[in-house]
N, C-alpha and C positions, 0 to 999 in steps of 0.2 A: 436649673433645676425643673424636670418637665414632669408634669401632674395630669392625672387622670381622675378628674371629680365628677362626680356623679354620673358616669359614662353606662349609655345603653344604646346594643346594636343587636338588632334582628334581621335576620336573613326571611325572606319571603318563599315560598315553596307548596310544593301543588299537597303536601299533607301538611299544613298551615306552616304557621312563623316558626323558627327554630329562632330563639333567644340565646344569646352567645355572653352577652354582659346587661345587667341591667343595677344601675347604681353600683358599676365598679367604681372604687377608689385606686389608686395606687401613685407613687411616686418613687422617681430615679433622680437620687441627689446629684451631686456634684462626686464628680470621683468613684464613684457607684461602679462596680464591675461585677452584674448581678446574672448568675444563673437561671433562667426560668424552663423547669420542669412540667410533665405532666403527660396525661394519656393522650391519645388522639381525639378530636372534638373539643378538648380542656379550655383550647382559645388563645392558643400560644400565637399562631399563626397570625391571628386574628388581630391580635395585641400589635406584631410588628406591621400589618396592614394600614391600620389604625393611625399608628403613627406617622409612618410615610405619606401617608394621604393617599393610597392607594384603595381604600375603602372610606365612606364617608360614616360620619358618627350619627346616630340618630337624633340622640340627645346629652345633656352636659359638656363639661368644657374640657378642653386638650389644654394645658396651661404651661408655657414655656417661661419663666422667671416672672411668670403671674401674669402672664399677656396671654389671652386665646389666641390659638393659630388652629384651631379648625375649618376655620373659612379659608386657611391659607391651601394654594393648590398644589399638587405632589409636587411639579417642578420647582417650587419655590420651597418649600420644606426638606426636598432632597440636595439642595444647596447647603444645607443646615446639618441635615442627621444624613450619614452615610450606613451603606450596606454591605456586605459579602456577605455572596448565595451559596447556599448549598452545591451550587454545581460551578466547577471552577473556568469553565466557559462562559459563566453569565456575566462574569465582573472585570472580563478583558475580552479582546479583539484578534481573534487569533491569527489573522492574516497580518496583522499589525507587528512592529517591532519592538521589544519592550521600552523604548526608548519613544516611539509614536504612542504606545500606551499612555505613558507617563505624562509626556504631555498633554493628551487628551484628558485624563484627571485633573493637570494642573490646570488647565482653560475651563473649566467642568464650569457652564453657563455662559460663555463668551461668544460672540458673532461671528468671529474670522474664524477661517478654515484651518485645517491640519497644516497645511504648507508654510502660514503664517504663524502659525502654534509653536513649533519648537525652535527654541533661541539655546545658542549656543551660552549664553550666560547660565541656563538651569541645569546645562548637562553635570556639572560637579555636584551641585546639590541632588540630582537626581541619584550620583552614584553615592553618597553618603550617607541618604536613604536607604539604599539597595546594600549597603555594606554591612548595615543592621542586625540584616537576616544572615547571612553569612555563608551564601548560597554561592557565591561567585559570580551574580546575577549581574554587579558594578560593570563587568570584564566583558559583559555579553548584549551592550544595549543596541546592536544591531540584528541579535536573532530574532526569527518569530515566535511569536508567544504560543503558538500551536506545536513548535518545538520542544517544549519544555514538559518537565513531569506535571505531574498533578498536584505534586505538595510544591513545586518552584510557583507554578501559574495561581494559586492558592493565595502563597508569599505574597507574589507579584499584585495578586488584587487587595492583599491588608493593605501595603503600603499605598496603593490608591486611593484605597476609600480612607486613609490616614493624613495623607499628606497634606494637608489642607487646615488640620487639625479641627475638625468638626464638631458641635457643641453635644451630639452623642454618636455612637456607633454601634449597627445592629448586627449578630452573628449569628444569620438562620443555619442553622446546623449547619456550619462553614467547615466542617472537617469529616462528614459522614460521609463521602463520597469517597475518603484516603482509606488505607491500610490503618493499622494501628499505630507501626512505627512512624511514617508520615504524619498520622495524625496528633501523634504526641509531638512532635518537633513542630509543627504548626500553630499547635497550642501554647506552646513555649513563647516561640516568638509574637503569640498575640498579645499574652500576657506581658512579656518585656516592650512592645511598642505602647502598649493601653498604659502601665504605670510609667514609662519613660513620659509618653506625653501627656498625662493625667487627662485620659480620655473617657468622658463617664460611656458605658459600656455595658448593652443588653444582648445576653448570649440564649438562643434558644437551642438546646440541645436534647437529645435522648442517651446520652453519652453519663452516666452517674458519675465516671473517674474522674471526668472531663468538668463534670457540674460542680463537683467537690473540691478539687484539687487547685483549679485555677482562679477560680470567684473568688469575691468578699465577702456575699450575699447570696443566700438560695433562696428561691420563690416555685412553691409548688402550687399550680393552679390545675382547677377540678372544677368543670362545668362552670367557667365562666368568674368561678371566687378564690383568691386567697387562700388557701388552706394553712399555707406554712410559709413563712417568712423569718431567715434566723442569719445571721451572721455565722458564717463560717470559719472564719481564719483561724480560731481555736476548733480543730476537728474533733475534739471532745465534746462538741455539742452536737455530734450526730450520732452518740452512743444511744441506743433504744429508740431512735427512729425510724419509721417504716417512710420509706421515700417512694414504695411503689408494691 
């Protein structure tokens, strides 16, 4: 379980300090699939940056199974926490093949180069992972990733992020750059993979349909505070609730 415990975070500017979080408390439980919504400036992006270590915490504790990890650097955290970006090109290397991308993701944190990373014994496992997508990518391992569609590339990024079963998966508006039909396909594949492998997931989104259709829990942030936190598996609970 991840827990933000009395977290404070502020940014300095010429106009004075901007407080994003002040004694912020929030828990991500095992098997959670959380949609986080909120207007711009609510704290959604900062939440992700604090988790992966791209931003430091001013005070408080960031607990993983009871142990404070706030001083672990970004490199260490990203071996335990995976992220799929908004831009499909950020999570993959376009000039490399599907096989090379999967090999790099599989050996994340290793010291040896790519030429040692591609092992024949892993290829069948990669094919089995890709077959979960039902996009035919398992038969195109030597195709360059830049030749894939946005939906195919984002689906590949999802496989790469989850192939070593991270302790937490972060989805940073990962379907916002896709057309509605492709977005629905990628979201369904996201839900299938997360549920199959029981990966705790936190998804930032501005898409209310995705937020309420695929997640188990809906959280709304406003000025760095949680103003709504509900289990949405029973959709009737949304009746009468104003989300925006």
